N, C-alpha and C positions, 0 to 999 in steps of 0.2 A: 842312423836309424833310431827314431824316438818312439817309445811305446808309452801311451798315456792311459791312466785309469780314469774312472768316473770322478767327478768333483765330490768334495767332502760330503758325506751323509746322503748322497744321491742314491746309492745302492740300497741303503736301509729304507729310504722313502719309496723306492720302486718295489721293494719287497712287500711293503704294506699295500701297494696297488694290486700286486699279484694275489695277496691273501684276500683282499676284499673282493676281487673278481671271482676267485675260486669259491668263495663263500656265497656267491650269487648276490653280492651287495654292489650292484652296478653303479648306482648314483655315488656311493662312497668311493668306488674305484675311480670314476671320472673326476670327482672332486680332488682326490689325492694326486691324480696325475696332472691336473691343472696347476697344482702348486709346483710340481717339478718343471712343467713347461714354463711357467712364469719366471721361475728362478733363473733358468737358462736364457730366456729371452732378455731378461733384465741385465744379466751378465754381459751378453753380446752387445746390448745397446750402450753399456758403459765403456766397453773395450774397443768397439769397432766403429769406424766411420765409412771409409771407402769400400770395405769388404763386408759390410753388414747385410746388404741385400742378398749377396751370394750365400753367405752363411745361413741367413734366415730360410732361404729356399731349401737348402739341404736339411736343416733341422726340421723344417715342416714335413719333409718326407718321413723322417723318423717318428715325429708325432703321429702322423697318419698311420704308420705301421701298428703302433700300439692301440690307437683309437678304434681302428677296424676290428682288432682282436677283442677289445672290451665290449663291443656290441654283440659278440657271439655268446653262446652258452657253453660252459666248459664240458667237454666230452672226453678229454684225455686227462692223464694224471697231472698232479700239481707241478711236478718238476718241469714238464714241457712248457707250461704257461709261465712259470718262473723265468725260464731262459728267454722266452720271446719278449717278455716285458723288461726284465732287469738289464738285458744287453743294451738297451737304448741309452743308458747312462754313459757308457764309454763312447758311443757314437756321437752324442751331443757334446761331450767335453772336448773330444778331439777336433770336432768341427770348429769350435770356438778357438781353441789353442792354435790350430793350423792357420785360421784366418787372421788371428792376432799377429802371429809371427810374420806372415806375408805382409801385413800392414806395416809392421816395423822394419821391413826390408830384409827379413830373413826368409829367403825363398825356400819353400818346401812343397812337397806333393802329398796331399792327403790320400790315404788308401783305406778302403773298407776292407778290414782284415777278413771278413767273411768270404771275400772273393778268392783268398789265397790260403786260408788256414782251414783245412778240411778235417772233420771229426766224425766219429760214430754218433749214434743217437742216444748215448747214455747221458741224458740231460742232467745238468748241474755238476757233472764230473766227467766230461767227455774226453775220450781218448783220441790222440792225433793220428791221422793217416799220414805217416811220415813221407812215404813215397810221393803221393799226390801233392802234398803241401810243399815238399822240397822243389818239385818241378814248377809249381805255380809261383812260389816266391822268387825263384831264379828268373822266371820269365817276366815277372811284374817289376822287379827292382833292378834297375840298370843305373849304377852310380855314374856311368859316363854321361848320362843324360841329365841327371839331377843329383845334387850333392846331399840332399836331405829329404828323407821320407818320414812321415808321421802317421802312425796308425794306432789301433786300439789294443789294449791288453784284455785278458780275461775271456774273450769271446771267440767263437768260430762258427762254422756252419756245416750242416750235413750235406749229403748228396742231393737231398730234396730242398736245399736252400732254407732249411729251418735253423734258426739261431740256436747256438749252444753256448754254455759257459764251462770253464775249465776247472772250477772248484775255487775254494778260498785262496786269496792272494794270487789269483790266476794271472794277473798282469806280469808278475815276476816270471812265471812259466812261459808266457808268450814271448817275453824278451829273450829267454834262454833258447826258445825254438828258433827265433830269427838269428840269434848269435851263432847257433850251431850250423844252420843252413848256409849262412853268409860267411862262415869262417872268421868270425869277429876276433879281434885281438884281445878285447876285454869287454865286460859289461858292467855298467854302474847303475845300481838301483838307488833312487833318491827317496828317502823316507823322512818322517817327522821325528825319528829317533836318532840318537847320536852314533848308532852302530848296532851290531848284534850284541845283545847283553845276556848275561848269565841268568837273568830272571826278568819278569815283567816289572819295570820300574814303578808302574802305577800301584802294584800290589806289594812290591818289595823295594822300598826307597833305597836300600843299601846295594841294589843291583849295580854291577860294574860292566864296562865295555870290554868285549873280547876283541882285541885288535887284529888277531889272526886266527883263522880256523881252517881245518881241513875239510875237503868235500865230504869225507866220511862222517865227521862229527856233525856237520850241518844236516846231513841226511838223517842221522839219529835224532837230532833235536826236532827236526820237522816232523818226523814220524810220530814222536811223542806229543806233538801239539804246539811247539813253539811257533809263534805267528809272524815272525819277521820274514821268513823265506818259505815259499810254497814247497811242499814235499817233493813235487815233481821237477822243480827247477834245476836241481843240481846235476842230474844224470846227463842231460844234453851238453852241459858245460864240462863235466868230468870226462866225458867221452873224447873231447877234443882239447882238453887241458886249457880251457878258457877261464881266466881269472875273473872272479866276481867281486866287485867292490860295493859295499853298502855305505852310503854317505847320507849326511843330514842336510836337507835343503834349507833348514832354518839357520844353519851355520856351516857353509861349505868348507870353511878352513879346518874343521875338525878332521882328524885322520879317518875316523870310521873304522870299518872292518874289511879286511881282504880275505877272501876264501879261495884257496887253491889246493894243489895236490900235496903240499907239505904237511907233515903230521905235526900239529902244534903240541907242545909238551907243557906239563905243569899247569893244566887248566884248573880253574877253581870249580867248585861244585856248580852244576847248571841245573836249574829246577824250573819245571813247567807245571802249571795247574790247569786242568780242564774241568770247568764247572758243568753243571747240568748233565750229569751222567746217570745212567740206568744200569742196574745189575739184573741180568736175567738168569734165574736159577733153573736149571734143567735137571730133572731126576728121572732115572729109568723107571718105567711104569711097573716092571715086575721084579725090581731089585737085581736084574742081571747086570753084568759088567758092561761098562760103556766101551764097546770094541770098535773095530775098524768101520763097520757098516754105518752105525749111527754117526760117527765122526765125519765120514765121507758125505753122508746125507746132509749133515749140518753145514758143512762148507759149501755144498751146492746151494743151500738156502741163502748163505751169505752172498754168493755170486748172483743168484736170481733176484734177490731183493735189493742188491746193490747197497749192502751195509757193511761197514768195516769195524770189526771188533777192536777196541782199544786195549783189551786185556782178556785173556782166556786162562782159566784154571780148571784142570780136570782132576777128578777123583775116580774111585773105583766104580761108583754108580751115579755120579753126578758131574755136571759141567756148569761152570759159572762164566758168564760172558758180560763184559762191561762194554757199553756202546754209548754214543752220544744220544741224548734224549730227543730224537726226531720221532714224534709220536706215531706218524703213519708207518715208518719203517719198523719201529719197535713192535707195533701191533701186528704187522705182517709176519715178522719173525716169530713172535709168540704164537700166533695162530698156526703157522706152518709147523713149528716145532712140537706143538701139542699132539700131533699125530703119532709121535714116538716117545715123547717125554711128558712128565708132569711139569708144568711151567708155573713159576712165580716171578713177579717183577717187583723190584725194589727201586724206588726213586729217591730224589733228594740227596744225591751223592756227588762227590768231586774226586778227581783222580790227580794225585801228585806224583810226578816223576822226577827223580834226582839222578843226574849223571855225575860220576866221579864223587860219589857221596863219601862222607866220613862221619864218625860218631857225633861230632859236634853239630853238624848240620842236621843229622837225623833227630837229635834231641831238640833242636830248635824248632824244626818244622813239623815233626811227627808226634812228639810226646803227648801233646794235648788233644790229639785227634781220637775220635771213636772209630777204630779201624774195622773195616768190613772184610777187606781182602788185601793181601800183601804178596809181592813177588820180588825176588832179589837175584841179581847176577853179580859178578865181580865188578862190573862197571855201573850197573843201573839198579835203582830201587824204585819200585812202584807201589804206591799205597792208595787204596780206594777207601774213602772215609765218609762218614755222615756229616752233612753240613748243619 
């Protein structure tokens, strides 16, 4: 079973299409989408001979899906249109890859994952309907009839056949879903990095590969924002003890990282930086204590607005919440919270998380920062600082 993501930078390009469409810049949206179309058509022409016509026909269906939408006026929220447009990246890439493999004599069956992976309608971070999806996958995939299936990561579909996406790095999660349902022996994720590292090598040249990690450690890393593995990927694998290998497609001979149920010992400090953070200051309007009711109401707001706090700190009469700077979500939360709190918003921040910290690494990474907020446990230090 092969799960394929969109081709390099396609998702970013399609995000710009979605933004232009939602901003009612139709000509710009069509122009930007034409660039994506031509890139994929050119790729198919270079790679394919005998399978080009079949591949073009399928890709043209996907082009039409987006172009019909771009003719409309936006009447739903941005996340809905984001998913309908961005999902085409995976559909196009898998169409080309599947056709190329068939042309090279590697027989495979292309599958539209939206036919088997059912989700709710929480666009951009959809939740899987495991029961429906499990039955659909087992019905669609029969290895006695075909040795190789190829499908898309990152995307799914609602009961109403509306496309959804599963969140950042969702292709990893898609692979884990199929691995769980099909009782896979193992799963290998091919990346452009040499394995899971203790820091982003682009920001920290001294970063080192972690050759073995536990499921638990990777869940913690993902939760705090490490971008190698999707936060939801590990649970379906952990539930069935399916080992996860992270390998480098630039150099397949490298060991990479294996993630399993063993507890790795003597790990070095692991650090993650999340840029573009916002701190929302909430202060009780009458200087009363922040008790159960305001907290319950606040968490209901998180659920309704579909926003995930990266850090929360409470005081006697105040609460501070650090979130990603998604302006629409931040504004919705600030507006809703203003009914029970005085609200202030502080931007231009970054959040540093250090797992397995020591004094040396704290001094190296933190001492020069202008700290706004800090939290510490025996295992993890989080520092919110001004950029």
